[in-house]
N, C-alpha and C positions, 0 to 999 in steps of 0.2 A: 553585568555590564551589557548594555544593549548596543545596537548598531551605531547609534549617534554618539554614544560615549566612547566606543572603540574608534570611530573616526576622529573625534576630538583628541584622544590619546595618541593616535598615530600622527596627527598633524603637529601636536606639541613635541613629541619625541623626535620626529624627523625634520621639523622646520618647514614642512610643506604647508600649503594652504589647505583649509578644510575641503575645498573643492577637489584638489589634487589627491588628498588622502581618501576621499570618497570614491574617486575614480579608480585609484589603486585597489581598494577593497572590492569594488564591484568587479574589476578585471580579474582579481585573484579568485573570487568565488565562481565566476564564469569559467575560468580556465580549469579549475578543479572539477566543476560539474561536467564540463565537456569531456574531460579525460575519463571520469567515472562512467559516463554514458557509453563510451567506447569500450568499456570493460577493463580499462587500465587502472593503474594506481598512482598516487602522488606521494612520494617519500621526502620528508623534510628532516634531514639528519638532526638528531637532538630534540626535535619537536614531536614528530610522530608521522604516521602514515594513514592516508585515506585509501580505502579500497572498497570494492563491491563484494559482498558475500551473498551466498544463496541460502534462502530459508526454505526448508522443506514444507510440503503441504501437510496440513494437520487437521484434526477434528477438534472442535471446541463446543462449548455449550453456552446458550444464552442464560445469564444468571437469573433473569426474571421468570422465564417460561420453562427453562430446562431443555429447550429444543436444541437438537444437534445442528451445528453449522460446519460447513466445509470451508476451510481457509486455504486458498490455493497457494502453490509455491510462488515465491517471488524473489527478486533481487533487492537487497537493501544496502545503502551506504554504511560504512563503519569506519571508526577512527580508533587507532591503537597508539597510545601515547609513547613517545620515545623515552629513553633512559634519562636524559637530562631533564625533561619535563617532569617525569615521575619523582626524581630526587629533589627537584626544586619545590615541589608542592608539599612534600612531607614535613 
């Protein structure tokens, strides 16, 4: 499902117009992004949680040349599904 299909599904399910559903989805993504940028987390009971995790620096190799590369430490967003989501997918 892509963004357009998700907007269509939200509009159909909630009775909102497609424009309102798109506005909602955009606002949701912006709110989650803003919270993660601050270092916080977003917990949606039953669905899952979004948080920022730290990835340690590491050394890798270029597969073509075999040259060593240093990959710096970084922060990455992560999602952990909730219990209800896990059980409904099985």
